[in-house]
PDB file of the backbone (N, CA, C, O) and the ligand in Angstrom, with CONECT records:
HET     ZN  A 101       1
ATOM      1  N   MET A   1      -2.892   7.103  -0.673  1.00  0.00           N
ATOM      2  CA  MET A   1      -3.274   5.761  -0.279  1.00  0.00           C
ATOM      3  C   MET A   1      -3.345   5.692   1.244  1.00  0.00           C
ATOM      4  O   MET A   1      -2.696   6.456   1.959  1.00  0.00           O
ATOM      5  N   THR A   2      -4.140   4.768   1.700  1.00  0.00           N
ATOM      6  CA  THR A   2      -4.378   4.647   3.127  1.00  0.00           C
ATOM      7  C   THR A   2      -3.904   3.275   3.615  1.00  0.00           C
ATOM      8  O   THR A   2      -4.186   2.249   2.996  1.00  0.00           O
ATOM      9  N   VAL A   3      -3.194   3.281   4.714  1.00  0.00           N
ATOM     10  CA  VAL A   3      -2.741   2.043   5.339  1.00  0.00           C
ATOM     11  C   VAL A   3      -3.596   1.800   6.576  1.00  0.00           C
ATOM     12  O   VAL A   3      -3.749   2.684   7.418  1.00  0.00           O
ATOM     13  N   THR A   4      -4.151   0.594   6.680  1.00  0.00           N
ATOM     14  CA  THR A   4      -4.848   0.244   7.905  1.00  0.00           C
ATOM     15  C   THR A   4      -4.201  -0.997   8.520  1.00  0.00           C
ATOM     16  O   THR A   4      -3.680  -1.864   7.818  1.00  0.00           O
ATOM     17  N   VAL A   5      -4.249  -1.053   9.835  1.00  0.00           N
ATOM     18  CA  VAL A   5      -3.775  -2.215  10.575  1.00  0.00           C
ATOM     19  C   VAL A   5      -4.904  -2.652  11.492  1.00  0.00           C
ATOM     20  O   VAL A   5      -5.362  -1.883  12.339  1.00  0.00           O
ATOM     21  N   ASP A   6      -5.347  -3.876  11.321  1.00  0.00           N
ATOM     22  CA  ASP A   6      -6.423  -4.425  12.147  1.00  0.00           C
ATOM     23  C   ASP A   6      -7.672  -3.537  12.103  1.00  0.00           C
ATOM     24  O   ASP A   6      -8.361  -3.369  13.110  1.00  0.00           O
ATOM     25  N   GLY A   7      -7.952  -2.973  10.928  1.00  0.00           N
ATOM     26  CA  GLY A   7      -9.146  -2.174  10.731  1.00  0.00           C
ATOM     27  C   GLY A   7      -9.027  -0.721  11.156  1.00  0.00           C
ATOM     28  O   GLY A   7      -9.969   0.054  10.986  1.00  0.00           O
ATOM     29  N   THR A   8      -7.894  -0.348  11.700  1.00  0.00           N
ATOM     30  CA  THR A   8      -7.689   1.026  12.149  1.00  0.00           C
ATOM     31  C   THR A   8      -6.737   1.741  11.193  1.00  0.00           C
ATOM     32  O   THR A   8      -5.727   1.178  10.770  1.00  0.00           O
ATOM     33  N   VAL A   9      -7.065   2.960  10.865  1.00  0.00           N
ATOM     34  CA  VAL A   9      -6.209   3.714   9.953  1.00  0.00           C
ATOM     35  C   VAL A   9      -4.876   4.009  10.631  1.00  0.00           C
ATOM     36  O   VAL A   9      -4.810   4.605  11.706  1.00  0.00           O
ATOM     37  N   TYR A  10      -3.826   3.571   9.961  1.00  0.00           N
ATOM     38  CA  TYR A  10      -2.465   3.784  10.461  1.00  0.00           C
ATOM     39  C   TYR A  10      -1.908   5.094   9.926  1.00  0.00           C
ATOM     40  O   TYR A  10      -1.209   5.828  10.625  1.00  0.00           O
ATOM     41  N   GLY A  11      -2.237   5.367   8.667  1.00  0.00           N
ATOM     42  CA  GLY A  11      -1.758   6.611   8.083  1.00  0.00           C
ATOM     43  C   GLY A  11      -2.189   6.727   6.640  1.00  0.00           C
ATOM     44  O   GLY A  11      -2.540   5.738   5.996  1.00  0.00           O
ATOM     45  N   THR A  12      -2.158   7.952   6.140  1.00  0.00           N
ATOM     46  CA  THR A  12      -2.495   8.220   4.751  1.00  0.00           C
ATOM     47  C   THR A  12      -1.321   8.950   4.119  1.00  0.00           C
ATOM     48  O   THR A  12      -0.792   9.911   4.678  1.00  0.00           O
ATOM     49  N   TYR A  13      -0.929   8.482   2.961  1.00  0.00           N
ATOM     50  CA  TYR A  13       0.273   9.001   2.322  1.00  0.00           C
ATOM     51  C   TYR A  13      -0.007   9.284   0.860  1.00  0.00           C
ATOM     52  O   TYR A  13      -0.659   8.480   0.194  1.00  0.00           O
ATOM     53  N   PRO A  14       0.469  10.407   0.345  1.00  0.00           N
ATOM     54  CA  PRO A  14       0.251  10.712  -1.066  1.00  0.00           C
ATOM     55  C   PRO A  14       1.137   9.863  -1.963  1.00  0.00           C
ATOM     56  O   PRO A  14       2.308   9.631  -1.659  1.00  0.00           O
ATOM     57  N   LEU A  15       0.570   9.406  -3.064  1.00  0.00           N
ATOM     58  CA  LEU A  15       1.362   8.631  -4.022  1.00  0.00           C
ATOM     59  C   LEU A  15       2.289   9.528  -4.828  1.00  0.00           C
ATOM     60  O   LEU A  15       3.171   9.050  -5.540  1.00  0.00           O
ATOM     61  N   SER A  16       2.079  10.825  -4.709  1.00  0.00           N
ATOM     62  CA  SER A  16       2.888  11.762  -5.488  1.00  0.00           C
ATOM     63  C   SER A  16       4.274  11.974  -4.878  1.00  0.00           C
ATOM     64  O   SER A  16       5.154  12.551  -5.517  1.00  0.00           O
ATOM     65  N   GLU A  17       4.465  11.508  -3.643  1.00  0.00           N
ATOM     66  CA  GLU A  17       5.770  11.659  -3.002  1.00  0.00           C
ATOM     67  C   GLU A  17       6.412  10.297  -2.820  1.00  0.00           C
ATOM     68  O   GLU A  17       5.893   9.439  -2.107  1.00  0.00           O
ATOM     69  N   ASP A  18       7.546  10.113  -3.475  1.00  0.00           N
ATOM     70  CA  ASP A  18       8.263   8.852  -3.338  1.00  0.00           C
ATOM     71  C   ASP A  18       8.767   8.702  -1.908  1.00  0.00           C
ATOM     72  O   ASP A  18       9.328   9.633  -1.329  1.00  0.00           O
ATOM     73  N   ARG A  19       8.560   7.532  -1.359  1.00  0.00           N
ATOM     74  CA  ARG A  19       9.085   7.290  -0.020  1.00  0.00           C
ATOM     75  C   ARG A  19       9.086   5.797   0.282  1.00  0.00           C
ATOM     76  O   ARG A  19       8.430   5.003  -0.392  1.00  0.00           O
ATOM     77  N   THR A  20       9.829   5.446   1.298  1.00  0.00           N
ATOM     78  CA  THR A  20       9.809   4.088   1.823  1.00  0.00           C
ATOM     79  C   THR A  20       9.314   4.171   3.254  1.00  0.00           C
ATOM     80  O   THR A  20       9.739   5.024   4.033  1.00  0.00           O
ATOM     81  N   LEU A  21       8.419   3.276   3.572  1.00  0.00           N
ATOM     82  CA  LEU A  21       7.690   3.379   4.824  1.00  0.00           C
ATOM     83  C   LEU A  21       7.677   1.996   5.473  1.00  0.00           C
ATOM     84  O   LEU A  21       7.284   1.013   4.845  1.00  0.00           O
ATOM     85  N   THR A  22       8.102   1.929   6.713  1.00  0.00           N
ATOM     86  CA  THR A  22       8.025   0.654   7.419  1.00  0.00           C
ATOM     87  C   THR A  22       6.897   0.723   8.439  1.00  0.00           C
ATOM     88  O   THR A  22       6.860   1.608   9.294  1.00  0.00           O
ATOM     89  N   VAL A  23       5.983  -0.229   8.328  1.00  0.00           N
ATOM     90  CA  VAL A  23       4.836  -0.274   9.219  1.00  0.00           C
ATOM     91  C   VAL A  23       5.025  -1.439  10.174  1.00  0.00           C
ATOM     92  O   VAL A  23       5.104  -2.596   9.762  1.00  0.00           O
ATOM     93  N   ASP A  24       5.095  -1.114  11.453  1.00  0.00           N
ATOM     94  CA  ASP A  24       5.161  -2.159  12.472  1.00  0.00           C
ATOM     95  C   ASP A  24       3.734  -2.448  12.922  1.00  0.00           C
ATOM     96  O   ASP A  24       3.113  -1.639  13.612  1.00  0.00           O
ATOM     97  N   THR A  25       3.226  -3.603  12.526  1.00  0.00           N
ATOM     98  CA  THR A  25       1.814  -3.901  12.776  1.00  0.00           C
ATOM     99  C   THR A  25       1.576  -4.489  14.161  1.00  0.00           C
ATOM    100  O   THR A  25       0.428  -4.645  14.576  1.00  0.00           O
ATOM    101  N   GLY A  26       2.623  -4.809  14.865  1.00  0.00           N
ATOM    102  CA  GLY A  26       2.471  -5.523  16.124  1.00  0.00           C
ATOM    103  C   GLY A  26       2.538  -7.029  15.921  1.00  0.00           C
ATOM    104  O   GLY A  26       2.808  -7.773  16.864  1.00  0.00           O
ATOM    105  N   ARG A  27       2.296  -7.480  14.703  1.00  0.00           N
ATOM    106  CA  ARG A  27       2.416  -8.898  14.348  1.00  0.00           C
ATOM    107  C   ARG A  27       3.649  -9.148  13.493  1.00  0.00           C
ATOM    108  O   ARG A  27       4.090 -10.282  13.305  1.00  0.00           O
ATOM    109  N   GLY A  28       4.184  -8.055  12.987  1.00  0.00           N
ATOM    110  CA  GLY A  28       5.330  -8.129  12.101  1.00  0.00           C
ATOM    111  C   GLY A  28       5.429  -6.812  11.364  1.00  0.00           C
ATOM    112  O   GLY A  28       4.622  -5.905  11.566  1.00  0.00           O
ATOM    113  N   ALA A  29       6.415  -6.722  10.521  1.00  0.00           N
ATOM    114  CA  ALA A  29       6.651  -5.463   9.823  1.00  0.00           C
ATOM    115  C   ALA A  29       6.450  -5.628   8.323  1.00  0.00           C
ATOM    116  O   ALA A  29       6.765  -6.666   7.741  1.00  0.00           O
ATOM    117  N   ASN A  30       5.923  -4.585   7.722  1.00  0.00           N
ATOM    118  CA  ASN A  30       5.804  -4.509   6.271  1.00  0.00           C
ATOM    119  C   ASN A  30       6.515  -3.242   5.821  1.00  0.00           C
ATOM    120  O   ASN A  30       6.326  -2.169   6.394  1.00  0.00           O
ATOM    121  N   THR A  31       7.320  -3.381   4.808  1.00  0.00           N
ATOM    122  CA  THR A  31       7.970  -2.214   4.220  1.00  0.00           C
ATOM    123  C   THR A  31       7.258  -1.862   2.926  1.00  0.00           C
ATOM    124  O   THR A  31       7.185  -2.666   1.996  1.00  0.00           O
ATOM    125  N   LEU A  32       6.739  -0.652   2.886  1.00  0.00           N
ATOM    126  CA  LEU A  32       6.008  -0.171   1.714  1.00  0.00           C
ATOM    127  C   LEU A  32       6.906   0.770   0.926  1.00  0.00           C
ATOM    128  O   LEU A  32       7.664   1.556   1.495  1.00  0.00           O
ATOM    129  N   ARG A  33       6.808   0.678  -0.360  1.00  0.00           N
ATOM    130  CA  ARG A  33       7.559   1.580  -1.217  1.00  0.00           C
ATOM    131  C   ARG A  33       6.573   2.339  -2.096  1.00  0.00           C
ATOM    132  O   ARG A  33       5.753   1.738  -2.789  1.00  0.00           O
ATOM    133  N   ILE A  34       6.660   3.644  -2.060  1.00  0.00           N
ATOM    134  CA  ILE A  34       5.861   4.492  -2.958  1.00  0.00           C
ATOM    135  C   ILE A  34       6.831   5.098  -3.949  1.00  0.00           C
ATOM    136  O   ILE A  34       7.813   5.734  -3.567  1.00  0.00           O
ATOM    137  N   GLU A  35       6.548   4.897  -5.223  1.00  0.00           N
ATOM    138  CA  GLU A  35       7.433   5.450  -6.247  1.00  0.00           C
ATOM    139  C   GLU A  35       6.669   5.593  -7.548  1.00  0.00           C
ATOM    140  O   GLU A  35       5.978   4.671  -7.982  1.00  0.00           O
ATOM    141  N   GLY A  36       6.798   6.739  -8.157  1.00  0.00           N
ATOM    142  CA  GLY A  36       6.226   6.962  -9.478  1.00  0.00           C
ATOM    143  C   GLY A  36       4.705   6.798  -9.521  1.00  0.00           C
ATOM    144  O   GLY A  36       4.149   6.365 -10.531  1.00  0.00           O
ATOM    145  N   GLY A  37       4.034   7.149  -8.410  1.00  0.00           N
ATOM    146  CA  GLY A  37       2.581   7.067  -8.400  1.00  0.00           C
ATOM    147  C   GLY A  37       2.034   5.673  -8.146  1.00  0.00           C
ATOM    148  O   GLY A  37       0.835   5.432  -8.278  1.00  0.00           O
ATOM    149  N   ARG A  38       2.919   4.762  -7.783  1.00  0.00           N
ATOM    150  CA  ARG A  38       2.494   3.402  -7.466  1.00  0.00           C
ATOM    151  C   ARG A  38       2.972   3.047  -6.070  1.00  0.00           C
ATOM    152  O   ARG A  38       3.876   3.678  -5.523  1.00  0.00           O
ATOM    153  N   VAL A  39       2.348   2.027  -5.507  1.00  0.00           N
ATOM    154  CA  VAL A  39       2.788   1.567  -4.187  1.00  0.00           C
ATOM    155  C   VAL A  39       2.848   0.037  -4.190  1.00  0.00           C
ATOM    156  O   VAL A  39       2.007  -0.636  -4.785  1.00  0.00           O
ATOM    157  N   TRP A  40       3.842  -0.474  -3.524  1.00  0.00           N
ATOM    158  CA  TRP A  40       3.926  -1.917  -3.342  1.00  0.00           C
ATOM    159  C   TRP A  40       4.600  -2.223  -2.020  1.00  0.00           C
ATOM    160  O   TRP A  40       5.217  -1.359  -1.398  1.00  0.00           O
ATOM    161  N   ILE A  41       4.466  -3.476  -1.607  1.00  0.00           N
ATOM    162  CA  ILE A  41       5.131  -3.928  -0.391  1.00  0.00           C
ATOM    163  C   ILE A  41       6.433  -4.597  -0.818  1.00  0.00           C
ATOM    164  O   ILE A  41       6.431  -5.631  -1.487  1.00  0.00           O
ATOM    165  N   SER A  42       7.526  -3.994  -0.421  1.00  0.00           N
ATOM    166  CA  SER A  42       8.823  -4.475  -0.895  1.00  0.00           C
ATOM    167  C   SER A  42       9.412  -5.522   0.038  1.00  0.00           C
ATOM    168  O   SER A  42      10.208  -6.362  -0.381  1.00  0.00           O
ATOM    169  N   GLU A  43       9.018  -5.465   1.301  1.00  0.00           N
ATOM    170  CA  GLU A  43       9.527  -6.443   2.263  1.00  0.00           C
ATOM    171  C   GLU A  43       8.454  -6.711   3.307  1.00  0.00           C
ATOM    172  O   GLU A  43       7.712  -5.812   3.702  1.00  0.00           O
ATOM    173  N   ALA A  44       8.386  -7.964   3.747  1.00  0.00           N
ATOM    174  CA  ALA A  44       7.471  -8.304   4.830  1.00  0.00           C
ATOM    175  C   ALA A  44       7.988  -9.565   5.496  1.00  0.00           C
ATOM    176  O   ALA A  44       8.607 -10.412   4.853  1.00  0.00           O
ATOM    177  N   ASP A  45       7.728  -9.681   6.784  1.00  0.00           N
ATOM    178  CA  ASP A  45       8.184 -10.879   7.479  1.00  0.00           C
ATOM    179  C   ASP A  45       7.014 -11.819   7.798  1.00  0.00           C
ATOM    180  O   ASP A  45       7.095 -12.648   8.704  1.00  0.00           O
ATOM    181  N   CYS A  46       5.928 -11.670   7.036  1.00  0.00           N
ATOM    182  CA  CYS A  46       4.802 -12.590   7.190  1.00  0.00           C
ATOM    183  C   CYS A  46       5.169 -13.944   6.569  1.00  0.00           C
ATOM    184  O   CYS A  46       6.083 -14.018   5.748  1.00  0.00           O
ATOM    185  N   PRO A  47       4.461 -15.016   6.956  1.00  0.00           N
ATOM    186  CA  PRO A  47       4.868 -16.341   6.495  1.00  0.00           C
ATOM    187  C   PRO A  47       4.651 -16.586   4.998  1.00  0.00           C
ATOM    188  O   PRO A  47       5.458 -17.275   4.374  1.00  0.00           O
ATOM    189  N   ASN A  48       3.603 -16.050   4.419  1.00  0.00           N
ATOM    190  CA  ASN A  48       3.315 -16.417   3.022  1.00  0.00           C
ATOM    191  C   ASN A  48       3.799 -15.388   2.000  1.00  0.00           C
ATOM    192  O   ASN A  48       3.961 -15.703   0.821  1.00  0.00           O
ATOM    193  N   ARG A  49       4.025 -14.180   2.452  1.00  0.00           N
ATOM    194  CA  ARG A  49       4.520 -13.095   1.592  1.00  0.00           C
ATOM    195  C   ARG A  49       3.633 -12.845   0.372  1.00  0.00           C
ATOM    196  O   ARG A  49       4.106 -12.369  -0.661  1.00  0.00           O
ATOM    197  N   ASP A  50       2.370 -13.161   0.497  1.00  0.00           N
ATOM    198  CA  ASP A  50       1.416 -12.870  -0.575  1.00  0.00           C
ATOM    199  C   ASP A  50       1.395 -11.375  -0.893  1.00  0.00           C
ATOM    200  O   ASP A  50       1.234 -10.973  -2.045  1.00  0.00           O
ATOM    201  N   CYS A  51       1.559 -10.565   0.149  1.00  0.00           N
ATOM    202  CA  CYS A  51       1.495  -9.116  -0.028  1.00  0.00           C
ATOM    203  C   CYS A  51       2.656  -8.621  -0.892  1.00  0.00           C
ATOM    204  O   CYS A  51       2.503  -7.681  -1.672  1.00  0.00           O
ATOM    205  N   VAL A  52       3.816  -9.264  -0.743  1.00  0.00           N
ATOM    206  CA  VAL A  52       4.971  -8.878  -1.550  1.00  0.00           C
ATOM    207  C   VAL A  52       4.765  -9.332  -2.998  1.00  0.00           C
ATOM    208  O   VAL A  52       5.093  -8.617  -3.944  1.00  0.00           O
ATOM    209  N   GLU A  53       4.213 -10.538  -3.140  1.00  0.00           N
ATOM    210  CA  GLU A  53       3.992 -11.099  -4.478  1.00  0.00           C
ATOM    211  C   GLU A  53       2.925 -10.343  -5.249  1.00  0.00           C
ATOM    212  O   GLU A  53       2.903 -10.367  -6.480  1.00  0.00           O
ATOM    213  N   LYS A  54       2.048  -9.678  -4.530  1.00  0.00           N
ATOM    214  CA  LYS A  54       0.949  -8.950  -5.164  1.00  0.00           C
ATOM    215  C   LYS A  54       1.464  -7.901  -6.151  1.00  0.00           C
ATOM    216  O   LYS A  54       0.837  -7.646  -7.179  1.00  0.00           O
ATOM    217  N   GLY A  55       2.584  -7.311  -5.837  1.00  0.00           N
ATOM    218  CA  GLY A  55       3.173  -6.311  -6.736  1.00  0.00           C
ATOM    219  C   GLY A  55       2.585  -4.933  -6.518  1.00  0.00           C
ATOM    220  O   GLY A  55       1.981  -4.657  -5.482  1.00  0.00           O
ATOM    221  N   ALA A  56       2.765  -4.080  -7.498  1.00  0.00           N
ATOM    222  CA  ALA A  56       2.407  -2.671  -7.356  1.00  0.00           C
ATOM    223  C   ALA A  56       0.951  -2.422  -7.733  1.00  0.00           C
ATOM    224  O   ALA A  56       0.394  -3.084  -8.609  1.00  0.00           O
ATOM    225  N   ILE A  57       0.359  -1.462  -7.057  1.00  0.00           N
ATOM    226  CA  ILE A  57      -0.981  -0.983  -7.412  1.00  0.00           C
ATOM    227  C   ILE A  57      -0.911   0.521  -7.644  1.00  0.00           C
ATOM    228  O   ILE A  57      -0.069   1.219  -7.080  1.00  0.00           O
ATOM    229  N   SER A  58      -1.813   0.996  -8.483  1.00  0.00           N
ATOM    230  CA  SER A  58      -1.762   2.429  -8.820  1.00  0.00           C
ATOM    231  C   SER A  58      -3.135   3.038  -9.076  1.00  0.00           C
ATOM    232  O   SER A  58      -3.235   4.250  -9.264  1.00  0.00           O
ATOM    233  N   SER A  59      -4.187   2.239  -9.091  1.00  0.00           N
ATOM    234  CA  SER A  59      -5.509   2.756  -9.441  1.00  0.00           C
ATOM    235  C   SER A  59      -6.423   2.791  -8.225  1.00  0.00           C
ATOM    236  O   SER A  59      -6.324   1.952  -7.329  1.00  0.00           O
ATOM    237  N   THR A  60      -7.308   3.767  -8.210  1.00  0.00           N
ATOM    238  CA  THR A  60      -8.258   3.919  -7.122  1.00  0.00           C
ATOM    239  C   THR A  60      -9.047   2.626  -6.908  1.00  0.00           C
ATOM    240  O   THR A  60      -9.545   2.024  -7.859  1.00  0.00           O
ATOM    241  N   GLY A  61      -9.148   2.218  -5.668  1.00  0.00           N
ATOM    242  CA  GLY A  61      -9.915   1.027  -5.327  1.00  0.00           C
ATOM    243  C   GLY A  61      -9.078  -0.227  -5.250  1.00  0.00           C
ATOM    244  O   GLY A  61      -9.528  -1.236  -4.707  1.00  0.00           O
ATOM    245  N   GLN A  62      -7.869  -0.187  -5.782  1.00  0.00           N
ATOM    246  CA  GLN A  62      -7.011  -1.360  -5.671  1.00  0.00           C
ATOM    247  C   GLN A  62      -6.502  -1.488  -4.244  1.00  0.00           C
ATOM    248  O   GLN A  62      -6.384  -0.503  -3.515  1.00  0.00           O
ATOM    249  N   ILE A  63      -6.209  -2.708  -3.868  1.00  0.00           N
ATOM    250  CA  ILE A  63      -5.867  -2.965  -2.472  1.00  0.00           C
ATOM    251  C   ILE A  63      -4.799  -4.050  -2.389  1.00  0.00           C
ATOM    252  O   ILE A  63      -4.792  -4.995  -3.178  1.00  0.00           O
ATOM    253  N   ILE A  64      -3.916  -3.903  -1.440  1.00  0.00           N
ATOM    254  CA  ILE A  64      -2.972  -4.973  -1.101  1.00  0.00           C
ATOM    255  C   ILE A  64      -3.288  -5.395   0.328  1.00  0.00           C
ATOM    256  O   ILE A  64      -3.408  -4.560   1.224  1.00  0.00           O
ATOM    257  N   LEU A  65      -3.419  -6.686   0.524  1.00  0.00           N
ATOM    258  CA  LEU A  65      -3.707  -7.192   1.851  1.00  0.00           C
ATOM    259  C   LEU A  65      -2.544  -8.031   2.354  1.00  0.00           C
ATOM    260  O   LEU A  65      -1.935  -8.789   1.600  1.00  0.00           O
ATOM    261  N   CYS A  66      -2.251  -7.885   3.623  1.00  0.00           N
ATOM    262  CA  CYS A  66      -1.362  -8.822   4.297  1.00  0.00           C
ATOM    263  C   CYS A  66      -2.183  -9.436   5.423  1.00  0.00           C
ATOM    264  O   CYS A  66      -2.293  -8.875   6.513  1.00  0.00           O
ATOM    265  N   LEU A  67      -2.752 -10.588   5.138  1.00  0.00           N
ATOM    266  CA  LEU A  67      -3.669 -11.202   6.110  1.00  0.00           C
ATOM    267  C   LEU A  67      -2.982 -11.574   7.426  1.00  0.00           C
ATOM    268  O   LEU A  67      -3.551 -11.346   8.493  1.00  0.00           O
ATOM    269  N   PRO A  68      -1.773 -12.141   7.376  1.00  0.00           N
ATOM    270  CA  PRO A  68      -1.145 -12.507   8.661  1.00  0.00           C
ATOM    271  C   PRO A  68      -0.912 -11.298   9.563  1.00  0.00           C
ATOM    272  O   PRO A  68      -0.929 -11.423  10.788  1.00  0.00           O
ATOM    273  N   HIS A  69      -0.695 -10.140   8.968  1.00  0.00           N
ATOM    274  CA  HIS A  69      -0.438  -8.930   9.760  1.00  0.00           C
ATOM    275  C   HIS A  69      -1.674  -8.045   9.896  1.00  0.00           C
ATOM    276  O   HIS A  69      -1.639  -7.005  10.553  1.00  0.00           O
ATOM    277  N   LYS A  70      -2.775  -8.477   9.257  1.00  0.00           N
ATOM    278  CA  LYS A  70      -4.011  -7.682   9.248  1.00  0.00           C
ATOM    279  C   LYS A  70      -3.764  -6.264   8.736  1.00  0.00           C
ATOM    280  O   LYS A  70      -4.308  -5.286   9.249  1.00  0.00           O
ATOM    281  N   LEU A  71      -2.936  -6.194   7.721  1.00  0.00           N
ATOM    282  CA  LEU A  71      -2.588  -4.898   7.144  1.00  0.00           C
ATOM    283  C   LEU A  71      -3.234  -4.771   5.773  1.00  0.00           C
ATOM    284  O   LEU A  71      -3.286  -5.734   5.008  1.00  0.00           O
ATOM    285  N   SER A  72      -3.722  -3.586   5.473  1.00  0.00           N
ATOM    286  CA  SER A  72      -4.208  -3.331   4.121  1.00  0.00           C
ATOM    287  C   SER A  72      -3.666  -2.004   3.620  1.00  0.00           C
ATOM    288  O   SER A  72      -3.461  -1.061   4.383  1.00  0.00           O
ATOM    289  N   VAL A  73      -3.444  -1.962   2.321  1.00  0.00           N
ATOM    290  CA  VAL A  73      -3.018  -0.747   1.640  1.00  0.00           C
ATOM    291  C   VAL A  73      -4.046  -0.504   0.554  1.00  0.00           C
ATOM    292  O   VAL A  73      -4.213  -1.339  -0.335  1.00  0.00           O
ATOM    293  N   THR A  74      -4.735   0.619   0.609  1.00  0.00           N
ATOM    294  CA  THR A  74      -5.804   0.907  -0.342  1.00  0.00           C
ATOM    295  C   THR A  74      -5.542   2.244  -1.010  1.00  0.00           C
ATOM    296  O   THR A  74      -5.146   3.215  -0.364  1.00  0.00           O
ATOM    297  N   ILE A  75      -5.767   2.277  -2.294  1.00  0.00           N
ATOM    298  CA  ILE A  75      -5.715   3.561  -2.989  1.00  0.00           C
ATOM    299  C   ILE A  75      -7.118   4.138  -2.930  1.00  0.00           C
ATOM    300  O   ILE A  75      -8.055   3.605  -3.525  1.00  0.00           O
ATOM    301  N   THR A  76      -7.242   5.234  -2.203  1.00  0.00           N
ATOM    302  CA  THR A  76      -8.555   5.718  -1.798  1.00  0.00           C
ATOM    303  C   THR A  76      -9.114   6.788  -2.712  1.00  0.00           C
ATOM    304  O   THR A  76     -10.323   7.019  -2.715  1.00  0.00           O
ATOM    305  N   SER A  77      -8.286   7.432  -3.471  1.00  0.00           N
ATOM    306  CA  SER A  77      -8.796   8.433  -4.393  1.00  0.00           C
ATOM    307  C   SER A  77      -7.715   8.745  -5.402  1.00  0.00           C
ATOM    308  O   SER A  77      -6.572   8.307  -5.267  1.00  0.00           O
ATOM    309  N   ARG A  78      -8.083   9.498  -6.401  1.00  0.00           N
ATOM    310  CA  ARG A  78      -7.046   9.922  -7.341  1.00  0.00           C
ATOM    311  C   ARG A  78      -6.094  10.847  -6.617  1.00  0.00           C
ATOM    312  O   ARG A  78      -6.506  11.870  -6.070  1.00  0.00           O
ATOM    313  N   GLU A  79      -4.840  10.495  -6.612  1.00  0.00           N
ATOM    314  CA  GLU A  79      -3.891  11.255  -5.818  1.00  0.00           C
ATOM    315  C   GLU A  79      -2.782  11.836  -6.678  1.00  0.00           C
ATOM    316  O   GLU A  79      -1.735  12.250  -6.180  1.00  0.00           O
ATOM    317  N   GLY A  80      -3.032  11.857  -7.962  1.00  0.00           N
ATOM    318  CA  GLY A  80      -2.038  12.463  -8.839  1.00  0.00           C
ATOM    319  C   GLY A  80      -0.934  11.492  -9.215  1.00  0.00           C
ATOM    320  O   GLY A  80      -0.723  10.485  -8.539  1.00  0.00           O
ATOM    321  N   GLY A  81      -0.258  11.787 -10.255  1.00  0.00           N
ATOM    322  CA  GLY A  81       0.876  10.986 -10.656  1.00  0.00           C
ATOM    323  C   GLY A  81       0.538   9.865 -11.602  1.00  0.00           C
ATOM    324  O   GLY A  81       1.420   9.355 -12.293  1.00  0.00           O
ATOM    325  N   GLY A  82      -0.708   9.469 -11.652  1.00  0.00           N
ATOM    326  CA  GLY A  82      -1.075   8.355 -12.517  1.00  0.00           C
ATOM    327  C   GLY A  82      -1.618   8.827 -13.852  1.00  0.00           C
ATOM    328  O   GLY A  82      -2.252   9.880 -13.925  1.00  0.00           O
ATOM    329  N   PRO A  83      -1.382   8.071 -14.897  1.00  0.00           N
ATOM    330  CA  PRO A  83      -1.915   8.430 -16.221  1.00  0.00           C
ATOM    331  C   PRO A  83      -3.294   7.828 -16.444  1.00  0.00           C
ATOM    332  O   PRO A  83      -3.725   7.668 -17.586  1.00  0.00           O
ATOM    333  N   ASP A  84      -3.988   7.493 -15.364  1.00  0.00           N
ATOM    334  CA  ASP A  84      -5.228   6.728 -15.476  1.00  0.00           C
ATOM    335  C   ASP A  84      -6.462   7.635 -15.405  1.00  0.00           C
ATOM    336  O   ASP A  84      -7.491   7.253 -14.847  1.00  0.00           O
ATOM    337  N   ALA A  85      -6.347   8.821 -15.967  1.00  0.00           N
ATOM    338  CA  ALA A  85      -7.465   9.744 -15.928  1.00  0.00           C
ATOM    339  C   ALA A  85      -8.667   9.177 -16.708  1.00  0.00           C
ATOM    340  O   ALA A  85      -8.527   8.485 -17.716  1.00  0.00           O
ATOM    341  N   ILE A  86      -9.816   9.502 -16.196  1.00  0.00           N
ATOM    342  CA  ILE A  86     -11.039   9.103 -16.891  1.00  0.00           C
ATOM    343  C   ILE A  86     -11.185   9.938 -18.158  1.00  0.00           C
ATOM    344  O   ILE A  86     -11.093  11.165 -18.101  1.00  0.00           O
ATOM    345  N   SER A  87     -11.408   9.298 -19.288  1.00  0.00           N
ATOM    346  CA  SER A  87     -11.598  10.053 -20.527  1.00  0.00           C
ATOM    347  C   SER A  87     -13.083  10.160 -20.849  1.00  0.00           C
ATOM    348  O   SER A  87     -13.848   9.218 -20.648  1.00  0.00           O
ATOM    349  N   TYR A  88     -13.459  11.289 -21.336  1.00  0.00           N
ATOM    350  CA  TYR A  88     -14.876  11.547 -21.600  1.00  0.00           C
ATOM    351  C   TYR A  88     -15.237  11.209 -23.037  1.00  0.00           C
ATOM    352  O   TYR A  88     -16.391  11.365 -23.437  1.00  0.00           O
TER     353      TYR A  88
HETATM  354 ZN    ZN A 101       2.201 -10.245   4.061  1.00  0.00          ZN2+
END
């Protein structure tokens, strides 16, 4: 998955490795949790916390936005760990 801040790529992280990641956006901080092939925002100091309420995403193309912090989390390709394989 790829994290962007204000349209700039902040970093790319595999969903196959569990980790907790704190992103300082310059407007505030978002804590991302990657676990079991899914990612969610576990903590944020934005005013509406929509990004936290969004919950976990795990499929390619899904996105979490934190508008107050101009942060986005996008699952950019199949990165392993998910049972969402395309069946023929
Ligand atoms: Zn937010």
